[in-house]
A tleap script that builds the chain and sets N, CA, C and O, in Angstrom:
source leaprc.protein.ff14SB
mol = sequence {
  NMET ASN LEU SER PHE LYS ASN ARG ILE ALA
  PHE HIE TYR MET LEU ALA THR ALA LEU ILE
  ILE ALA ILE ALA PHE THR ALA ILE TYR PHE
  VAL VAL SER ASN SER VAL PHE ARG ASN LEU
  ASP ASN ASP LEU SER PHE GLU ALA HIE LYS
  HIE THR ASN GLU ILE ASN ILE ILE GLY ASP
  SER ILE GLU PHE LYS ASN LYS GLU GLU TRP
  LYS GLU ARG GLU HIE SER GLU VAL GLN VAL
  ASN PRO VAL PHE ILE GLN LEU ILE ASP ILE
  GLN GLY ARG PHE MET ASP LYS SER PRO ASN
  LEU LYS GLU HIE ASN LEU SER TYR ASN GLU
  LEU LYS PHE GLY GLY HIE PHE ASP SER GLN
  MET GLY PHE ARG LYS ILE ARG GLN VAL GLN
  LEU PRO LEU GLU GLN ASN GLY CLYS
}
set mol.1.N position { 117.565 328.466 77.928 }
set mol.1.CA position { 116.278 328.519 78.587 }
set mol.1.C position { 116.055 327.194 79.306 }
set mol.1.O position { 115.949 326.140 78.678 }
set mol.2.N position { 115.987 327.265 80.603 }
set mol.2.CA position { 115.837 326.085 81.440 }
set mol.2.C position { 114.429 326.074 82.023 }
set mol.2.O position { 114.142 326.783 82.987 }
set mol.3.N position { 113.554 325.264 81.430 }
set mol.3.CA position { 112.164 325.200 81.880 }
set mol.3.C position { 111.950 323.967 82.736 }
set mol.3.O position { 112.605 322.940 82.555 }
set mol.4.N position { 111.042 324.087 83.650 }
set mol.4.CA position { 110.695 322.918 84.455 }
set mol.4.C position { 109.917 321.941 83.581 }
set mol.4.O position { 109.415 322.294 82.514 }
set mol.5.N position { 109.832 320.714 84.062 }
set mol.5.CA position { 109.141 319.669 83.310 }
set mol.5.C position { 107.694 320.064 83.012 }
set mol.5.O position { 107.201 319.838 81.907 }
set mol.6.N position { 107.023 320.649 83.989 }
set mol.6.CA position { 105.633 321.087 83.842 }
set mol.6.C position { 105.512 322.190 82.780 }
set mol.6.O position { 104.578 322.173 81.978 }
set mol.7.N position { 106.437 323.135 82.771 }
set mol.7.CA position { 106.396 324.218 81.793 }
set mol.7.C position { 106.742 323.722 80.386 }
set mol.7.O position { 106.190 324.217 79.404 }
set mol.8.N position { 107.646 322.755 80.283 }
set mol.8.CA position { 107.963 322.177 78.966 }
set mol.8.C position { 106.745 321.462 78.384 }
set mol.8.O position { 106.459 321.596 77.194 }
set mol.9.N position { 106.034 320.714 79.204 }
set mol.9.CA position { 104.822 320.027 78.737 }
set mol.9.C position { 103.788 321.058 78.281 }
set mol.9.O position { 103.176 320.898 77.225 }
set mol.10.N position { 103.595 322.100 79.063 }
set mol.10.CA position { 102.633 323.155 78.709 }
set mol.10.C position { 103.056 323.852 77.409 }
set mol.10.O position { 102.219 324.144 76.554 }
set mol.11.N position { 104.364 324.117 77.267 }
set mol.11.CA position { 104.867 324.764 76.051 }
set mol.11.C position { 104.637 323.891 74.818 }
set mol.11.O position { 104.177 324.393 73.792 }
set mol.12.N position { 104.946 322.602 74.896 }
set mol.12.CA position { 104.734 321.682 73.766 }
set mol.12.C position { 103.249 321.502 73.454 }
set mol.12.O position { 102.853 321.395 72.294 }
set mol.13.N position { 102.451 321.472 74.491 }
set mol.13.CA position { 101.004 321.375 74.303 }
set mol.13.C position { 100.481 322.620 73.584 }
set mol.13.O position { 99.646 322.516 72.685 }
set mol.14.N position { 100.969 323.793 73.978 }
set mol.14.CA position { 100.555 325.040 73.345 }
set mol.14.C position { 101.003 325.076 71.877 }
set mol.14.O position { 100.233 325.482 71.007 }
set mol.15.N position { 102.234 324.657 71.600 }
set mol.15.CA position { 102.729 324.607 70.224 }
set mol.15.C position { 101.910 323.648 69.360 }
set mol.15.O position { 101.562 323.980 68.227 }
set mol.16.N position { 101.606 322.478 69.880 }
set mol.16.CA position { 100.815 321.487 69.144 }
set mol.16.C position { 99.408 322.022 68.869 }
set mol.16.O position { 98.872 321.834 67.777 }
set mol.17.N position { 98.823 322.676 69.843 }
set mol.17.CA position { 97.483 323.244 69.677 }
set mol.17.C position { 97.498 324.352 68.621 }
set mol.17.O position { 96.609 324.417 67.773 }
set mol.18.N position { 98.502 325.213 68.676 }
set mol.18.CA position { 98.614 326.294 67.685 }
set mol.18.C position { 98.793 325.730 66.282 }
set mol.18.O position { 98.197 326.240 65.334 }
set mol.19.N position { 99.592 324.702 66.135 }
set mol.19.CA position { 99.808 324.069 64.829 }
set mol.19.C position { 98.522 323.439 64.295 }
set mol.19.O position { 98.196 323.594 63.118 }
set mol.20.N position { 97.800 322.740 65.147 }
set mol.20.CA position { 96.542 322.114 64.733 }
set mol.20.C position { 95.518 323.177 64.321 }
set mol.20.O position { 94.825 323.013 63.317 }
set mol.21.N position { 95.423 324.247 65.080 }
set mol.21.CA position { 94.483 325.329 64.758 }
set mol.21.C position { 94.872 325.994 63.439 }
set mol.21.O position { 94.004 326.291 62.618 }
set mol.22.N position { 96.174 326.234 63.226 }
set mol.22.CA position { 96.633 326.850 61.975 }
set mol.22.C position { 96.301 325.961 60.783 }
set mol.22.O position { 95.845 326.463 59.756 }
set mol.23.N position { 96.514 324.670 60.894 }
set mol.23.CA position { 96.195 323.732 59.801 }
set mol.23.C position { 94.693 323.703 59.549 }
set mol.23.O position { 94.258 323.723 58.397 }
set mol.24.N position { 93.894 323.654 60.617 }
set mol.24.CA position { 92.435 323.606 60.466 }
set mol.24.C position { 91.912 324.877 59.792 }
set mol.24.O position { 91.093 324.790 58.876 }
set mol.25.N position { 92.366 326.046 60.224 }
set mol.25.CA position { 91.869 327.290 59.635 }
set mol.25.C position { 92.373 327.492 58.215 }
set mol.25.O position { 91.678 328.099 57.400 }
set mol.26.N position { 93.560 327.000 57.901 }
set mol.26.CA position { 94.048 327.048 56.522 }
set mol.26.C position { 93.176 326.181 55.626 }
set mol.26.O position { 92.807 326.594 54.527 }
set mol.27.N position { 92.850 324.996 56.087 }
set mol.27.CA position { 91.978 324.110 55.314 }
set mol.27.C position { 90.597 324.733 55.133 }
set mol.27.O position { 90.039 324.688 54.037 }
set mol.28.N position { 90.046 325.309 56.187 }
set mol.28.CA position { 88.734 325.960 56.096 }
set mol.28.C position { 88.782 327.113 55.105 }
set mol.28.O position { 87.861 327.282 54.305 }
set mol.29.N position { 89.847 327.907 55.150 }
set mol.29.CA position { 89.987 329.041 54.230 }
set mol.29.C position { 89.962 328.574 52.772 }
set mol.29.O position { 89.238 329.140 51.953 }
set mol.30.N position { 90.744 327.550 52.448 }
set mol.30.CA position { 90.798 327.092 51.064 }
set mol.30.C position { 89.489 326.452 50.610 }
set mol.30.O position { 89.101 326.618 49.454 }
set mol.31.N position { 88.809 325.734 51.476 }
set mol.31.CA position { 87.524 325.137 51.112 }
set mol.31.C position { 86.491 326.228 50.841 }
set mol.31.O position { 85.776 326.168 49.841 }
set mol.32.N position { 86.407 327.222 51.722 }
set mol.32.CA position { 85.446 328.312 51.538 }
set mol.32.C position { 85.800 329.134 50.299 }
set mol.32.O position { 84.916 329.492 49.520 }
set mol.33.N position { 87.077 329.432 50.115 }
set mol.33.CA position { 87.517 330.210 48.952 }
set mol.33.C position { 87.154 329.504 47.647 }
set mol.33.O position { 86.608 330.125 46.735 }
set mol.34.N position { 87.456 328.215 47.558 }
set mol.34.CA position { 87.116 327.456 46.347 }
set mol.34.C position { 85.612 327.406 46.130 }
set mol.34.O position { 85.147 327.506 44.994 }
set mol.35.N position { 84.853 327.254 47.200 }
set mol.35.CA position { 83.395 327.199 47.081 }
set mol.35.C position { 82.832 328.534 46.596 }
set mol.35.O position { 81.958 328.561 45.730 }
set mol.36.N position { 83.330 329.641 47.149 }
set mol.36.CA position { 82.855 330.965 46.743 }
set mol.36.C position { 83.183 331.214 45.276 }
set mol.36.O position { 82.318 331.654 44.518 }
set mol.37.N position { 84.424 330.939 44.865 }
set mol.37.CA position { 84.801 331.157 43.470 }
set mol.37.C position { 84.028 330.239 42.519 }
set mol.37.O position { 83.667 330.657 41.418 }
set mol.38.N position { 83.772 329.001 42.928 }
set mol.38.CA position { 83.002 328.082 42.077 }
set mol.38.C position { 81.574 328.598 41.889 }
set mol.38.O position { 81.050 328.586 40.776 }
set mol.39.N position { 80.942 329.055 42.984 }
set mol.39.CA position { 79.581 329.602 42.887 }
set mol.39.C position { 79.554 330.872 42.046 }
set mol.39.O position { 78.655 331.057 41.225 }
set mol.40.N position { 80.526 331.739 42.248 }
set mol.40.CA position { 80.606 332.974 41.476 }
set mol.40.C position { 80.838 332.682 39.994 }
set mol.40.O position { 80.231 333.319 39.133 }
set mol.41.N position { 81.708 331.731 39.698 }
set mol.41.CA position { 81.956 331.358 38.306 }
set mol.41.C position { 80.726 330.746 37.652 }
set mol.41.O position { 80.461 330.994 36.476 }
set mol.42.N position { 79.972 329.949 38.404 }
set mol.42.CA position { 78.726 329.382 37.867 }
set mol.42.C position { 77.720 330.485 37.563 }
set mol.42.O position { 77.067 330.462 36.519 }
set mol.43.N position { 77.591 331.458 38.479 }
set mol.43.CA position { 76.685 332.594 38.246 }
set mol.43.C position { 77.126 333.399 37.032 }
set mol.43.O position { 76.297 333.795 36.212 }
set mol.44.N position { 78.428 333.643 36.913 }
set mol.44.CA position { 78.955 334.392 35.771 }
set mol.44.C position { 78.669 333.675 34.459 }
set mol.44.O position { 78.231 334.293 33.487 }
set mol.45.N position { 78.916 332.381 34.436 }
set mol.45.CA position { 78.676 331.606 33.207 }
set mol.45.C position { 77.197 331.628 32.839 }
set mol.45.O position { 76.847 331.776 31.668 }
set mol.46.N position { 76.331 331.482 33.837 }
set mol.46.CA position { 74.887 331.526 33.581 }
set mol.46.C position { 74.482 332.862 32.978 }
set mol.46.O position { 73.786 332.904 31.963 }
set mol.47.N position { 74.918 333.959 33.602 }
set mol.47.CA position { 74.575 335.297 33.098 }
set mol.47.C position { 75.148 335.528 31.703 }
set mol.47.O position { 74.471 336.084 30.838 }
set mol.48.N position { 76.375 335.109 31.482 }
set mol.48.CA position { 77.011 335.318 30.174 }
set mol.48.C position { 76.255 334.566 29.083 }
set mol.48.O position { 75.993 335.123 28.017 }
set mol.49.N position { 75.905 333.310 29.337 }
set mol.49.CA position { 75.171 332.541 28.329 }
set mol.49.C position { 73.757 333.084 28.130 }
set mol.49.O position { 73.231 333.062 27.017 }
set mol.50.N position { 73.144 333.569 29.205 }
set mol.50.CA position { 71.804 334.151 29.095 }
set mol.50.C position { 71.835 335.397 28.211 }
set mol.50.O position { 70.946 335.595 27.383 }
set mol.51.N position { 72.851 336.229 28.385 }
set mol.51.CA position { 72.915 337.490 27.649 }
set mol.51.C position { 73.436 337.334 26.220 }
set mol.51.O position { 73.342 338.276 25.433 }
set mol.52.N position { 73.974 336.186 25.872 }
set mol.52.CA position { 74.393 335.995 24.477 }
set mol.52.C position { 73.185 335.976 23.539 }
set mol.52.O position { 73.320 336.251 22.347 }
set mol.53.N position { 72.012 335.656 24.073 }
set mol.53.CA position { 70.799 335.670 23.255 }
set mol.53.C position { 70.268 337.083 23.033 }
set mol.53.O position { 69.364 337.286 22.222 }
set mol.54.N position { 70.819 338.051 23.741 }
set mol.54.CA position { 70.343 339.439 23.647 }
set mol.54.C position { 71.264 340.296 22.780 }
set mol.54.O position { 71.271 341.520 22.906 }
set mol.55.N position { 72.037 339.662 21.908 }
set mol.55.CA position { 73.028 340.379 21.111 }
set mol.55.C position { 72.783 340.134 19.625 }
set mol.55.O position { 72.533 339.006 19.201 }
set mol.56.N position { 72.858 341.203 18.848 }
set mol.56.CA position { 72.746 341.127 17.387 }
set mol.56.C position { 74.131 341.202 16.763 }
set mol.56.O position { 74.956 342.027 17.155 }
set mol.57.N position { 74.377 340.335 15.791 }
set mol.57.CA position { 75.611 340.412 15.012 }
set mol.57.C position { 75.189 340.721 13.586 }
set mol.57.O position { 74.574 339.892 12.915 }
set mol.58.N position { 75.526 341.926 13.130 }
set mol.58.CA position { 75.156 342.368 11.793 }
set mol.58.C position { 76.442 342.708 11.047 }
set mol.58.O position { 77.046 343.756 11.274 }
set mol.59.N position { 76.845 341.823 10.171 }
set mol.59.CA position { 78.102 342.037 9.450 }
set mol.59.C position { 79.269 342.054 10.412 }
set mol.59.O position { 79.501 341.078 11.126 }
set mol.60.N position { 80.009 343.154 10.441 }
set mol.60.CA position { 81.132 343.297 11.358 }
set mol.60.C position { 80.744 344.001 12.647 }
set mol.60.O position { 81.602 344.265 13.490 }
set mol.61.N position { 79.474 344.305 12.811 }
set mol.61.CA position { 79.012 345.074 13.960 }
set mol.61.C position { 78.318 344.152 14.966 }
set mol.61.O position { 77.606 343.220 14.593 }
set mol.62.N position { 78.545 344.436 16.243 }
set mol.62.CA position { 77.910 343.695 17.335 }
set mol.62.C position { 77.219 344.721 18.224 }
set mol.62.O position { 77.826 345.721 18.605 }
set mol.63.N position { 75.942 344.476 18.558 }
set mol.63.CA position { 75.216 345.412 19.423 }
set mol.63.C position { 74.148 344.673 20.203 }
set mol.63.O position { 73.794 343.542 19.872 }
set mol.64.N position { 73.635 345.323 21.248 }
set mol.64.CA position { 72.555 344.756 22.043 }
set mol.64.C position { 71.241 344.881 21.284 }
set mol.64.O position { 70.991 345.895 20.633 }
set mol.65.N position { 70.391 343.838 21.368 }
set mol.65.CA position { 69.081 343.885 20.721 }
set mol.65.C position { 68.200 344.948 21.362 }
set mol.65.O position { 67.593 345.755 20.658 }
set mol.66.N position { 68.126 344.956 22.680 }
set mol.66.CA position { 67.243 345.874 23.382 }
set mol.66.C position { 68.056 346.691 24.384 }
set mol.66.O position { 68.127 346.345 25.563 }
set mol.67.N position { 68.657 347.757 23.917 }
set mol.67.CA position { 69.505 348.608 24.766 }
set mol.67.C position { 68.683 349.282 25.869 }
set mol.67.O position { 69.219 349.599 26.930 }
set mol.68.N position { 67.401 349.500 25.629 }
set mol.68.CA position { 66.542 350.142 26.632 }
set mol.68.C position { 66.395 349.269 27.881 }
set mol.68.O position { 66.236 349.794 28.983 }
set mol.69.N position { 66.444 347.960 27.724 }
set mol.69.CA position { 66.343 347.037 28.853 }
set mol.69.C position { 67.495 347.283 29.831 }
set mol.69.O position { 67.312 347.131 31.039 }
set mol.70.N position { 68.657 347.654 29.342 }
set mol.70.CA position { 69.824 347.898 30.196 }
set mol.70.C position { 69.734 349.234 30.922 }
set mol.70.O position { 70.488 349.472 31.866 }
set mol.71.N position { 68.835 350.102 30.503 }
set mol.71.CA position { 68.684 351.394 31.174 }
set mol.71.C position { 67.674 351.334 32.313 }
set mol.71.O position { 67.442 352.329 32.999 }
set mol.72.N position { 67.078 350.165 32.511 }
set mol.72.CA position { 66.108 350.013 33.595 }
set mol.72.C position { 66.801 350.118 34.946 }
set mol.72.O position { 68.018 349.966 35.053 }
set mol.73.N position { 66.013 350.379 35.961 }
set mol.73.CA position { 66.502 350.639 37.309 }
set mol.73.C position { 67.345 349.490 37.872 }
set mol.73.O position { 68.333 349.734 38.564 }
set mol.74.N position { 66.969 348.258 37.585 }
set mol.74.CA position { 67.673 347.111 38.159 }
set mol.74.C position { 69.132 347.029 37.706 }
set mol.74.O position { 69.960 346.439 38.401 }
set mol.75.N position { 69.450 347.605 36.565 }
set mol.75.CA position { 70.822 347.543 36.061 }
set mol.75.C position { 71.649 348.764 36.453 }
set mol.75.O position { 72.855 348.793 36.204 }
set mol.76.N position { 71.031 349.764 37.055 }
set mol.76.CA position { 71.780 350.954 37.441 }
set mol.76.C position { 71.975 351.064 38.946 }
set mol.76.O position { 72.757 351.896 39.405 }
set mol.77.N position { 71.278 350.237 39.724 }
set mol.77.CA position { 71.422 350.264 41.164 }
set mol.77.C position { 72.631 349.442 41.585 }
set mol.77.O position { 73.089 348.564 40.854 }
set mol.78.N position { 73.139 349.742 42.777 }
set mol.78.CA position { 74.243 348.967 43.331 }
set mol.78.C position { 73.689 347.631 43.786 }
set mol.78.O position { 72.693 347.576 44.507 }
set mol.79.N position { 74.328 346.568 43.369 }
set mol.79.CA position { 73.888 345.228 43.716 }
set mol.79.C position { 75.059 344.466 44.326 }
set mol.79.O position { 76.206 344.907 44.257 }
set mol.80.N position { 74.755 343.322 44.920 }
set mol.80.CA position { 75.808 342.483 45.473 }
set mol.80.C position { 76.661 341.934 44.333 }
set mol.80.O position { 77.890 341.989 44.391 }
set mol.81.N position { 76.019 341.412 43.310 }
set mol.81.CA position { 76.717 340.886 42.146 }
set mol.81.C position { 76.182 341.551 40.879 }
set mol.81.O position { 75.362 340.961 40.176 }
set mol.82.N position { 76.631 342.768 40.579 }
set mol.82.CA position { 76.133 343.432 39.373 }
set mol.82.C position { 76.660 342.732 38.116 }
set mol.82.O position { 77.711 342.092 38.139 }
set mol.83.N position { 75.911 342.866 37.025 }
set mol.83.CA position { 76.301 342.261 35.752 }
set mol.83.C position { 76.757 343.380 34.820 }
set mol.83.O position { 75.998 344.303 34.522 }
set mol.84.N position { 77.995 343.290 34.368 }
set mol.84.CA position { 78.546 344.226 33.399 }
set mol.84.C position { 78.833 343.438 32.129 }
set mol.84.O position { 79.388 342.341 32.188 }
set mol.85.N position { 78.457 343.993 30.985 }
set mol.85.CA position { 78.725 343.323 29.711 }
set mol.85.C position { 79.410 344.296 28.776 }
set mol.85.O position { 79.011 345.453 28.649 }
set mol.86.N position { 80.441 343.807 28.131 }
set mol.86.CA position { 81.154 344.605 27.139 }
set mol.86.C position { 81.385 343.725 25.921 }
set mol.86.O position { 81.797 342.572 26.048 }
set mol.87.N position { 81.120 344.272 24.742 }
set mol.87.CA position { 81.290 343.548 23.495 }
set mol.87.C position { 82.532 344.065 22.777 }
set mol.87.O position { 82.710 345.269 22.596 }
set mol.88.N position { 83.380 343.133 22.376 }
set mol.88.CA position { 84.568 343.495 21.601 }
set mol.88.C position { 84.654 342.579 20.396 }
set mol.88.O position { 84.127 341.466 20.418 }
set mol.89.N position { 85.323 343.047 19.333 }
set mol.89.CA position { 85.454 342.207 18.145 }
set mol.89.C position { 86.656 341.277 18.298 }
set mol.89.O position { 87.332 341.276 19.327 }
set mol.90.N position { 86.904 340.500 17.272 }
set mol.90.CA position { 87.952 339.483 17.338 }
set mol.90.C position { 89.355 340.069 17.487 }
set mol.90.O position { 90.270 339.385 17.945 }
set mol.91.N position { 89.524 341.332 17.101 }
set mol.91.CA position { 90.817 341.997 17.266 }
set mol.91.C position { 90.937 342.691 18.637 }
set mol.91.O position { 91.971 343.287 18.939 }
set mol.92.N position { 89.897 342.613 19.453 }
set mol.92.CA position { 89.929 343.233 20.772 }
set mol.92.C position { 89.479 344.678 20.790 }
set mol.92.O position { 89.668 345.373 21.788 }
set mol.93.N position { 88.881 345.146 19.693 }
set mol.93.CA position { 88.391 346.529 19.634 }
set mol.93.C position { 87.010 346.619 20.255 }
set mol.93.O position { 86.183 345.723 20.085 }
set mol.94.N position { 86.763 347.708 20.978 }
set mol.94.CA position { 85.503 347.958 21.659 }
set mol.94.C position { 84.365 348.108 20.647 }
set mol.94.O position { 84.517 348.795 19.636 }
set mol.95.N position { 83.209 347.455 20.922 }
set mol.95.CA position { 82.026 347.563 20.065 }
set mol.95.C position { 80.845 348.203 20.810 }
set mol.95.O position { 80.238 349.149 20.309 }
set mol.96.N position { 80.520 347.691 21.995 }
set mol.96.CA position { 79.384 348.189 22.778 }
set mol.96.C position { 79.554 347.711 24.213 }
set mol.96.O position { 80.328 346.793 24.484 }
set mol.97.N position { 78.816 348.348 25.140 }
set mol.97.CA position { 78.858 347.905 26.534 }
set mol.97.C position { 77.545 348.236 27.212 }
set mol.97.O position { 76.774 349.065 26.728 }
set mol.98.N position { 77.296 347.583 28.333 }
set mol.98.CA position { 76.080 347.845 29.086 }
set mol.98.C position { 76.193 349.220 29.745 }
set mol.98.O position { 77.282 349.618 30.159 }
set mol.99.N position { 75.072 349.949 29.846 }
set mol.99.CA position { 75.103 351.307 30.407 }
set mol.99.C position { 75.588 351.376 31.848 }
set mol.99.O position { 76.073 352.422 32.276 }
set mol.100.N position { 75.471 350.296 32.603 }
set mol.100.CA position { 75.894 350.349 34.002 }
set mol.100.C position { 77.417 350.372 34.154 }
set mol.100.O position { 77.914 350.570 35.262 }
set mol.101.N position { 78.162 350.176 33.074 }
set mol.101.CA position { 79.620 350.321 33.131 }
set mol.101.C position { 80.033 351.784 33.177 }
set mol.101.O position { 81.135 352.107 33.621 }
set mol.102.N position { 79.159 352.667 32.721 }
set mol.102.CA position { 79.397 354.117 32.675 }
set mol.102.C position { 80.715 354.408 31.969 }
set mol.102.O position { 80.885 354.025 30.812 }
set mol.103.N position { 81.661 355.083 32.644 }
set mol.103.CA position { 82.909 355.463 31.975 }
set mol.103.C position { 83.966 354.347 32.038 }
set mol.103.O position { 85.036 354.483 31.445 }
set mol.104.N position { 83.680 353.267 32.738 }
set mol.104.CA position { 84.651 352.177 32.889 }
set mol.104.C position { 84.610 351.222 31.698 }
set mol.104.O position { 83.624 351.158 30.964 }
set mol.105.N position { 85.682 350.499 31.529 }
set mol.105.CA position { 85.751 349.418 30.550 }
set mol.105.C position { 86.278 348.177 31.236 }
set mol.105.O position { 87.089 348.265 32.158 }
set mol.106.N position { 85.823 347.028 30.790 }
set mol.106.CA position { 86.336 345.766 31.307 }
set mol.106.C position { 87.655 345.454 30.606 }
set mol.106.O position { 87.862 345.830 29.452 }
set mol.107.N position { 88.526 344.776 31.306 }
set mol.107.CA position { 89.808 344.432 30.693 }
set mol.107.C position { 89.616 343.233 29.755 }
set mol.107.O position { 88.749 342.388 29.974 }
set mol.108.N position { 90.424 343.184 28.736 }
set mol.108.CA position { 90.391 342.078 27.770 }
set mol.108.C position { 91.710 341.340 27.887 }
set mol.108.O position { 92.776 341.934 27.727 }
set mol.109.N position { 91.640 340.054 28.164 }
set mol.109.CA position { 92.836 339.246 28.316 }
set mol.109.C position { 92.752 338.093 27.334 }
set mol.109.O position { 92.005 337.137 27.544 }
set mol.110.N position { 93.518 338.189 26.269 }
set mol.110.CA position { 93.464 337.182 25.217 }
set mol.110.C position { 93.851 335.793 25.719 }
set mol.110.O position { 93.359 334.787 25.210 }
set mol.111.N position { 94.729 335.739 26.716 }
set mol.111.CA position { 95.178 334.449 27.255 }
set mol.111.C position { 94.105 333.771 28.098 }
set mol.111.O position { 94.119 332.549 28.247 }
set mol.112.N position { 93.186 334.536 28.644 }
set mol.112.CA position { 92.132 333.990 29.503 }
set mol.112.C position { 90.819 333.818 28.754 }
set mol.112.O position { 89.770 333.676 29.384 }
set mol.113.N position { 90.849 333.825 27.447 }
set mol.113.CA position { 89.613 333.753 26.664 }
set mol.113.C position { 88.918 332.420 26.913 }
set mol.113.O position { 89.522 331.354 26.795 }
set mol.114.N position { 87.642 332.501 27.258 }
set mol.114.CA position { 86.849 331.306 27.531 }
set mol.114.C position { 86.890 330.881 28.990 }
set mol.114.O position { 86.201 329.936 29.373 }
set mol.115.N position { 87.683 331.557 29.810 }
set mol.115.CA position { 87.791 331.178 31.213 }
set mol.115.C position { 87.483 332.327 32.149 }
set mol.115.O position { 87.284 333.466 31.725 }
set mol.116.N position { 87.448 332.008 33.415 }
set mol.116.CA position { 87.182 333.001 34.461 }
set mol.116.C position { 88.509 333.529 34.983 }
set mol.116.O position { 89.487 332.788 35.080 }
set mol.117.N position { 88.539 334.812 35.319 }
set mol.117.CA position { 89.757 335.403 35.878 }
set mol.117.C position { 89.409 336.636 36.688 }
set mol.117.O position { 88.338 337.221 36.528 }
set mol.118.N position { 90.330 337.024 37.562 }
set mol.118.CA position { 90.166 338.226 38.379 }
set mol.118.C position { 90.728 339.420 37.631 }
set mol.118.O position { 91.726 339.313 36.919 }
set mol.119.N position { 90.075 340.556 37.802 }
set mol.119.CA position { 90.486 341.780 37.131 }
set mol.119.C position { 90.193 342.957 38.048 }
set mol.119.O position { 89.760 342.777 39.185 }
set mol.120.N position { 90.430 344.146 37.554 }
set mol.120.CA position { 90.182 345.353 38.331 }
set mol.120.C position { 89.409 346.344 37.475 }
set mol.120.O position { 89.723 346.540 36.301 }
set mol.121.N position { 88.405 346.963 38.064 }
set mol.121.CA position { 87.646 348.011 37.395 }
set mol.121.C position { 87.649 349.214 38.331 }
set mol.121.O position { 86.989 349.213 39.370 }
set mol.122.N position { 88.391 350.223 37.952 }
set mol.122.CA position { 88.588 351.338 38.874 }
set mol.122.C position { 89.416 350.846 40.044 }
set mol.122.O position { 90.524 350.342 39.864 }
set mol.123.N position { 88.875 350.995 41.246 }
set mol.123.CA position { 89.574 350.520 42.438 }
set mol.123.C position { 88.968 349.238 42.991 }
set mol.123.O position { 89.354 348.775 44.064 }
set mol.124.N position { 88.005 348.657 42.248 }
set mol.124.CA position { 87.323 347.455 42.724 }
set mol.124.C position { 87.818 346.223 41.998 }
set mol.124.O position { 88.028 346.246 40.785 }
set mol.125.N position { 88.004 345.142 42.750 }
set mol.125.CA position { 88.336 343.868 42.134 }
set mol.125.C position { 87.039 343.237 41.632 }
set mol.125.O position { 86.012 343.277 42.309 }
set mol.126.N position { 87.105 342.659 40.443 }
set mol.126.CA position { 85.928 341.989 39.880 }
set mol.126.C position { 86.351 340.641 39.306 }
set mol.126.O position { 87.531 340.403 39.051 }
set mol.127.N position { 85.382 339.778 39.112 }
set mol.127.CA position { 85.600 338.468 38.490 }
set mol.127.C position { 84.988 338.554 37.107 }
set mol.127.O position { 83.861 339.027 36.960 }
set mol.128.N position { 85.705 338.108 36.096 }
set mol.128.CA position { 85.243 338.218 34.713 }
set mol.128.C position { 85.235 336.864 34.024 }
set mol.128.O position { 85.918 335.925 34.432 }
set mol.129.N position { 84.438 336.797 32.966 }
set mol.129.CA position { 84.465 335.671 32.046 }
set mol.129.C position { 84.389 336.249 30.641 }
set mol.129.O position { 83.677 337.224 30.402 }
set mol.130.N position { 85.119 335.650 29.718 }
set mol.130.CA position { 85.101 336.080 28.324 }
set mol.130.C position { 84.620 334.908 27.483 }
set mol.130.O position { 85.180 333.814 27.552 }
set mol.131.N position { 83.581 335.143 26.690 }
set mol.131.CA position { 83.005 334.089 25.863 }
set mol.131.C position { 82.963 334.521 24.408 }
set mol.131.O position { 82.752 335.698 24.116 }
set mol.132.N position { 83.163 333.579 23.491 }
set mol.132.CA position { 83.022 333.925 22.074 }
set mol.132.C position { 81.544 333.951 21.678 }
set mol.132.O position { 80.739 333.180 22.202 }
set mol.133.N position { 81.197 334.843 20.750 }
set mol.133.CA position { 79.854 334.878 20.195 }
set mol.133.C position { 79.912 334.174 18.847 }
set mol.133.O position { 80.762 334.489 18.014 }
set mol.134.N position { 79.019 333.233 18.634 }
set mol.134.CA position { 79.008 332.509 17.366 }
set mol.134.C position { 77.700 332.724 16.638 }
set mol.134.O position { 76.626 332.737 17.240 }
set mol.135.N position { 77.811 332.895 15.318 }
set mol.135.CA position { 76.641 333.011 14.476 }
set mol.135.C position { 76.945 332.241 13.200 }
set mol.135.O position { 77.948 332.494 12.533 }
set mol.136.N position { 76.074 331.303 12.869 }
set mol.136.CA position { 76.237 330.453 11.683 }
set mol.136.C position { 77.598 329.766 11.668 }
set mol.136.O position { 78.247 329.684 10.625 }
set mol.137.N position { 78.024 329.278 12.818 }
set mol.137.CA position { 79.283 328.539 12.921 }
set mol.137.C position { 80.532 329.390 12.877 }
set mol.137.O position { 81.635 328.845 12.841 }
set mol.138.N position { 80.400 330.720 12.878 }
set mol.138.CA position { 81.584 331.600 12.851 }
set mol.138.C position { 81.683 332.357 14.156 }
set mol.138.O position { 82.605 333.151 14.341 }
savepdb mol mol.pdb
quit
């Protein structure tokens, strides 16, 4: 390929511009992605800690204090960030869940316990957090 001096300059200028734009948009993507996940994780942690006060632990059984509150309209409508709660025991067995989960169940990942992770519910991707429930230091 034999290009004139003018075309070589234009070609190198175009390549440099494309490289700079690719680097800039990659940086923007990662900054926005980290910011979105950080905000979502903060919201998840807030909701999870808020709802730990709404749970009864009676012997080996775990249940919601006020199950009727979860049947209210705000928990059954489609929201931007719906809150789903599922209670499992220390062996990973299902105990109770919020009514807005309907026939679905949240995944349990023993390796991600205490942290945030991505999961799937049906065909939708969701962000989850798993927290331990403590009563009298146990």
